[in-house]
C-alpha positions in Angstrom: 0.0 0.0 0.0 2.8 2.5 0.5 4.2 4.2 -2.6 7.0 6.5 -3.6 4.9 9.6 -3.3 3.6 8.7 0.1 7.1 8.0 1.3 8.6 11.3 0.0 6.0 13.6 1.5 6.7 12.3 5.0 10.3 11.3 4.6 13.3 13.5 5.5 14.1 16.1 2.8 17.6 14.6 2.6 16.0 11.8 0.6 14.8 14.3 -2.1 18.1 15.9 -2.7 19.0 14.8 -6.2 22.5 16.3 -6.5 24.8 18.6 -4.7 23.6 22.2 -4.7 25.0 24.5 -7.4 26.4 27.6 -5.9 28.3 30.8 -6.7 30.0 33.7 -4.9 28.1 37.0 -4.3 30.5 38.8 -6.7 29.9 36.4 -9.6 28.6 38.1 -12.7 24.9 37.4 -13.5 25.8 36.2 -17.0 28.2 33.6 -15.7 25.6 32.3 -13.2 23.0 32.0 -15.9 25.4 30.1 -18.1 26.0 27.6 -15.2 22.2 27.3 -14.7 21.7 26.5 -18.4 24.5 24.0 -18.5 23.3 22.2 -15.4 19.6 22.4 -16.5 18.6 23.9 -13.1 16.1 26.6 -12.2 18.1 28.2 -9.4 21.5 28.8 -8.1 22.4 29.5 -4.5 24.7 32.4 -3.6 27.0 31.4 -0.7 29.7 32.9 1.5 33.2 31.3 1.6 31.9 29.3 4.6 29.0 27.9 2.5 26.4 29.9 4.3 23.5 30.8 2.0 23.3 34.5 1.3 20.6 34.5 -1.4 19.2 32.6 -4.3 18.7 33.4 -8.0 15.8 31.7 -9.7 14.3 31.8 -13.1 11.6 34.1 -11.7 14.3 36.5 -10.6 15.7 36.5 -14.1 12.3 37.4 -15.5 11.4 40.0 -12.9 14.8 41.7 -12.5 17.6 40.7 -14.9 15.6 40.9 -18.1 14.3 44.4 -17.2 17.4 45.9 -15.8 20.0 47.5 -18.1 23.5 46.0 -17.9 22.2 43.5 -15.3 24.1 40.6 -17.0 27.4 42.2 -16.0 26.3 43.1 -12.5 27.4 41.0 -9.5 24.7 38.4 -8.7 24.2 39.8 -5.2 22.5 42.8 -6.8 19.7 40.8 -8.3 19.4 37.7 -6.1 16.6 37.1 -3.6 18.4 37.6 -0.2 17.7 35.4 2.9 16.3 32.3 1.1 13.8 30.2 3.0 15.6 27.4 4.8 14.7 24.1 6.6 16.9 21.6 8.3 18.0 18.6 6.2 16.0 16.4 8.6 12.7 18.2 8.0 10.0 16.3 6.2 8.5 16.8 2.8 5.1 17.9 4.1 6.8 20.7 6.2 8.5 21.9 3.0 5.2 21.8 1.1 3.6 23.9 3.8 6.4 26.4 3.8 6.2 26.7 0.0 2.5 27.3 0.1 2.7 29.8 3.0 5.7 31.8 1.7 4.9 31.6 -2.0 8.3 30.2 -3.0 9.4 27.4 -5.3 12.7 26.4 -3.7 13.6 25.5 -0.1 17.3 25.6 0.9 18.3 22.8 3.1 20.7 23.3 6.0 22.9 20.9 8.1 24.5 22.4 11.1 24.2 26.0 9.8 25.8 25.2 6.4 24.3 24.6 3.0 23.4 20.9 2.4 21.0 20.9 -0.5 17.9 22.3 -2.2 14.4 21.0 -2.8 12.2 22.4 -5.5 8.4 22.7 -6.0 8.7 20.1 -8.8 10.3 17.6 -6.3 7.3 17.8 -4.0 4.2 18.8 -6.1 4.9 17.1 -9.4 2.1 17.7 -11.9 -0.1 19.4 -9.4 2.2 22.4 -8.8 0.3 24.8 -11.1 -3.0 24.4 -9.3 -1.4 24.6 -5.9 0.6 27.7 -6.9 -2.4 29.4 -8.4 -4.6 28.9 -5.3 -1.9 29.7 -2.8 -1.1 32.9 -4.6 -4.8 33.9 -4.7 -5.0 33.3 -0.9 -1.9 35.2 0.0 -2.8 38.2 -2.1 -6.5 38.3 -1.1 -7.5 41.6 0.6 -11.0 40.7 1.6 -12.7 37.6 3.1 -15.2 37.2 0.2 -12.3 36.4 -2.2 -11.1 33.8 0.2 -14.5 32.1 0.3 -14.0 31.3 -3.4 -10.6 29.9 -2.7 -12.1 27.4 -0.3 -14.2 25.9 -3.0 -11.1 25.9 -5.3 -9.2 23.8 -2.8 -11.9 21.2 -2.7 -12.0 21.0 -6.5 -8.2 20.6 -6.7 -8.2 17.9 -4.1 -10.9 15.9 -6.0 -8.9 16.3 -9.2 -5.7 15.1 -7.6 -7.4 12.1 -6.2 -8.8 11.3 -9.6 -5.3 11.5 -11.0 -4.1 8.9 -8.5 -2.2 11.1 -6.1 -1.3 9.1 -3.0 -3.0 9.9 0.2 0.1 11.3 1.9 0.8 14.1 -0.6 -3.0 14.7 -1.0 -3.7 15.3 2.7 -0.5 17.4 2.9 -1.8 19.6 0.1 -5.3 19.9 1.6 -3.9 20.7 5.0 -1.4 23.2 3.7 -3.9 25.1 1.6 -6.6 25.0 4.3 -4.0 26.4 6.8 -3.1 29.2 4.5 -6.7 30.1 3.8 -7.7 30.0 7.5 -4.6 32.0 8.5 -5.4 34.7 6.0 -9.0 34.9 7.2 -7.9 35.3 10.8 -5.3 37.9 9.8 -7.8 40.0 7.8 -10.6 39.8 10.5 -8.2 40.8 13.3 -6.9 43.6 11.2 -10.4 44.9 10.5 -11.3 44.7 14.2 -8.3 46.8 15.1 -7.6 44.8 18.3 -4.2 45.8 19.8 -2.3 45.1 22.9 -3.5 41.5 23.3 -1.2 38.5 22.7 -3.3 35.7 21.2 -2.9 32.5 19.2 -5.6 31.0 16.9 -5.3 27.3 17.4 -6.5 24.3 15.4 -7.9 21.2 17.0 -8.9 17.7 16.1 -8.2 16.6 12.5 -7.2 20.2 11.7 -4.7 20.1 14.5 -3.3 16.8 13.1 -3.2 18.2 9.5 -5.4 15.3 8.4 -8.5 17.0 7.0 -10.4 15.1 4.3 -12.9 16.6 1.8 -15.6 16.6 4.4 -14.5 18.5 7.5 -15.9 20.9 10.0 -14.2 23.5 12.1 -12.4 22.7 15.4 -10.6 25.8 16.6 -10.0 28.0 19.6 -8.1 31.0 20.9 -5.4 31.2 23.6 -4.7 34.7 24.9 -2.7 36.6 27.4 -4.7 39.6 28.8 -2.8 42.9 29.2 -1.4 43.5 32.6 -4.1 44.4 35.1 -7.0 43.5 32.7 -9.4 40.8 33.6 -9.5 37.8 31.2 -13.3 38.2 31.0 -12.8 41.7 29.5 -10.3 40.5 27.0 -12.5 37.6 26.0 -15.4 40.0 25.4 -13.2 41.9 22.9 -12.1 38.7 21.1 -15.3 36.9 20.8 -17.0 39.1 18.1 -13.9 38.7 15.9 -13.8 34.9 16.5 -17.4 34.5 15.5 -16.8 36.5 12.3 -13.9 34.2 11.5 -16.0 31.1 12.1 -18.8 32.4 9.9 -16.3 33.3 7.1 -14.8 29.9 7.2 -18.2 28.3 7.0 -19.0 30.3 3.9 -15.6 29.1 2.4 -16.7 25.5 2.9 -15.4 24.6 6.4 -18.6 23.8 8.2 -19.5 25.1 11.6 -18.8 22.5 14.3 -22.1 20.9 15.4 -20.6 20.5 18.8 -19.7 24.2 18.9 -16.0 23.6 19.4 -15.0 26.9 17.9 -13.2 30.0 19.0 -16.5 31.9 18.9 -17.7 29.9 21.8 -16.7 31.6 25.1 -15.8 28.1 26.4 -12.9 27.8 23.9 -11.7 31.4 23.9 -9.5 31.2 27.0 -6.4 32.7 28.6 -3.3 30.5 28.9 -4.0 29.9 32.6 -7.6 29.0 31.8 -6.6 26.5 29.2 -4.2 24.9 31.7 -7.0 24.7 34.2 -9.2 22.9 31.7 -6.5 20.4 30.8 -5.6 19.8 34.4 -9.3 19.2 35.3 -9.6 16.7 32.4 -6.4 14.8 33.3 -7.4 14.6 37.0 -11.0 13.6 36.5 -10.7 11.2 33.5 -14.4 10.9 33.2 -16.0 10.1 29.8 -16.4 13.8 28.9 -12.8 14.5 29.8 -11.6 11.7 27.6 -13.8 12.9 24.7 -12.4 16.4 25.0 -8.8 15.0 25.1 -9.3 13.3 21.8 -10.0 16.8 20.3 -8.1 19.4 22.3 -4.9 17.4 22.9 -4.2 17.6 19.2 -3.8 21.4 19.2 -1.3 23.3 17.1 -0.9 27.0 16.4 -2.1 28.6 13.2 -1.9 32.4 13.5 -0.8 34.9 16.1 1.7 34.3 18.9 2.7 30.6 18.3 4.6 30.5 21.6 1.3 30.5 23.5 0.3 27.2 21.9 3.8 25.7 22.1 4.1 26.4 25.8 0.6 24.9 26.4 1.6 21.8 24.4 4.8 21.5 26.5 2.9 21.8 29.7 0.3 19.2 28.5 2.9 16.6 27.6 4.6 16.9 31.0 1.3 16.5 32.9 -0.3 13.9 30.8 2.8 11.7 30.7 2.9 11.9 34.5 -0.7 10.6 34.9 -0.8 6.8 34.2 -4.4 6.6 35.4 -5.5 9.1 32.8 -3.6 7.4 30.0 -5.1 4.1 31.1 -8.6 5.6 30.8 -7.8 7.0 27.3 -6.6 3.5 26.2 -9.7 1.9 27.7 -11.9 4.4 25.8 -9.9 3.8 22.6 -10.5 0.0 22.7 -14.3 0.5 22.8 -14.1 1.4 19.1 -13.6 -1.9 17.3 -12.5 -2.2 13.6 -15.5 -3.5 11.7 -14.2 -7.0 11.1 -16.7 -9.8 11.1 -16.5 -13.3 12.7 -18.0 -15.2 9.8 -17.7 -12.6 7.0 -15.1 -10.0 6.0 -16.8 -7.1 7.7 -19.1 -6.3 10.5 -21.9 -4.0 9.1 -24.0 -1.4 10.8 -27.8 -1.3 10.7 -27.7 0.1 7.1 -25.3 -2.6 5.9 -22.4 -0.1 5.8 -19.0 0.3 7.5 -17.8 3.6 8.9 -14.3 4.2 7.6 -13.7 7.0 10.1 -14.9 5.5 13.4 -13.9 1.9 12.7 -11.0 2.5 10.3 -9.1 5.7 10.9 -9.9 6.4 14.6 -8.2 3.4 16.1 -4.9 4.5 14.5 -5.4 8.2 15.5 -6.4 7.3 19.1 -3.4 4.9 19.6 -1.0 7.4 18.1 -2.3 10.1 20.5 -1.9 7.9 23.6 1.7 6.9 22.6 2.6 10.6 22.0 1.3 11.7 25.4 2.8 8.7 27.2 6.3 9.3 25.7 6.2 13.2 25.5 6.3 13.2 21.7 5.6 16.7 20.6 3.8 15.8 17.3 0.2 16.0 16.3 0.3 14.2 12.9 -0.7 10.6 13.3 2.0 9.1 11.0 4.8 11.2 12.7 3.5 10.2 16.1 3.6 6.5 15.2 7.1 6.8 13.7 8.4 8.7 16.7 6.9 6.2 19.1 8.5 3.2 17.5 11.7 3.2 19.4 9.9 3.9 22.7 7.6 0.9 22.1 10.5 -1.3 20.9 8.4 -1.9 17.8 10.2 -3.2 14.7 10.2 -0.7 11.8 8.2 -3.2 9.6 5.5 -3.2 12.2 5.3 0.6 12.3 5.4 0.7 8.4 2.4 -1.7 8.5 0.4 0.5 10.7 1.1 3.6 8.6 0.4 1.9 5.3 -2.9 0.6 6.7 -3.9 4.0 8.0 -3.1 5.7 4.7 -5.1 3.0 2.9 -8.2 3.7 5.1 -7.7 7.5 4.6 -7.6 7.0 0.8 -10.8 4.9 0.9 -12.5 7.7 2.9 -11.4 10.3 0.4 -12.6 8.2 -2.5 -16.0 7.6 -0.9 -16.4 11.3 -0.3 -15.6 12.1 -3.9 -18.0 9.5 -5.1 -20.7 11.0 -2.9 -20.1 14.4 -4.3 -20.2 13.1 -7.8 -23.6 11.5 -7.1 -25.0 14.7 -5.7 -25.5 13.3 -2.2 -24.1 14.5 1.1 -20.7 12.7 1.4 -19.8 10.9 4.6 -17.4 8.2 5.8 -19.7 5.2 5.2 -19.3 2.7 2.4 -21.1 -0.4 1.3 -18.4 -3.1 1.1 -20.5 -5.1 -1.3 -19.8 -2.5 -3.9 -16.0 -3.1 -3.7 -14.1 -5.3 -6.0 -12.3 -8.4 -4.6 -8.9 -6.6 -4.3 -10.2 -3.6 -2.5 -12.2 -5.7 -0.1 -9.1 -7.7 0.8 -6.9 -4.6 1.1 -9.5 -3.0 3.4 -9.8 -6.1 5.5 -6.0 -6.2 5.9 -6.0 -2.5 6.9 -8.6 -3.2 9.6 -6.5 -6.2 10.8 -3.6 -3.8 11.3 -5.9 -1.6 13.3 -6.8 -4.6 15.5 -3.1 -5.5 16.0 -2.4 -1.9 17.0 -5.2 -2.1 19.5 -3.9 -5.4 20.8 -0.6 -3.7 21.6 -2.4 -0.9 23.3 -4.4 -3.4 25.4 -1.1 -5.2 26.3 0.7 -2.0 27.3 -2.2 -0.9 29.6 -3.3 -4.4 30.7 -6.8 -4.1 29.3 
């Protein structure tokens, strides 16, 4: 079930480096740099210091925008026309983090660093393949939008692009990375524009994403799960600060709904006063859930403990996550209760047939298929203080702590990705038929190969739950 595309998007960027980076000195003439680019058939050249520290980058876009229009530019030193301070990532970063950076920053190349020195370069082509034009067009439209109405159209474009990519056979790893990256960019821009319009100043805040958004694992059918962490100004009551923030938060929730991100039926949104809280109030909530461990607390943990920052002061969310990992890992009773709750959700495997069906002769790919992997990965991350929210990265990081062989971890991840792909395909099929898409499918409609593959994926989910039961003696 895994393939090259899935591997590359979540693998270290070092695996995508195809050749040593081509470089030049800042005093090199532009004409000479262009000659080297042509001979090497590359779209960029990195300008470095004698210590191989990147100073800038010259791309074909720079040639079009600056060199071609500037008199005598070919004889000028390259430092005059290069783009200074190129976007960098460590060599160990993953493909999806580079994809997100490209979408957010509007760049086509990421410079890779190893110990402060140049180690390589990864391009848009390496990551996006044939989909790069659509991704670039939508991301550019989002970044340059100056009103929320324009962004609402972009939300529909994201859904259309995702459906097209799925139809072209894009693997689930790259596909969910694209969806999450573009959704993040759109939501971030909506939040930025609404806060700018509201003119709120003097308040440190962070708009956070929760649930599947927090894990960067949205499908084509997703609703909002978000909140706000804030620090009230000195001497100001949190109630007064919350009163200022709530109208903005509600406007954001409504704008995202119009863009195709449905309002949460459980009202887990920043516009709800219960989820627009100061940093101390959030810690109080988390502490209460960890200490009580009742069913409602465990349910909230499955949503709120996947938080990550989107826009604003990211340190507020990062500090809260650090605090959460310390306290949750030190509460074996709470982790035991989370594991107990996770095991109540059985993969839909039948005793006498391939599958166990619901009352409508369907199987739920989310509850019975994806959720066992998501729940187990969350528990492992909390127990071992793994500061990740993405299910695959949680499972990979937990492998050494669990003493699990790499092939076992690979099996879990391949199975999870297969279930996610089946969910996406079912949602696209529902949209094509003009019915409200959901996560349920009729296995009788599957061909023999797909039935067997789905059964194997559910068996992997059961094996993962067996490990969870063994670890927590359930």
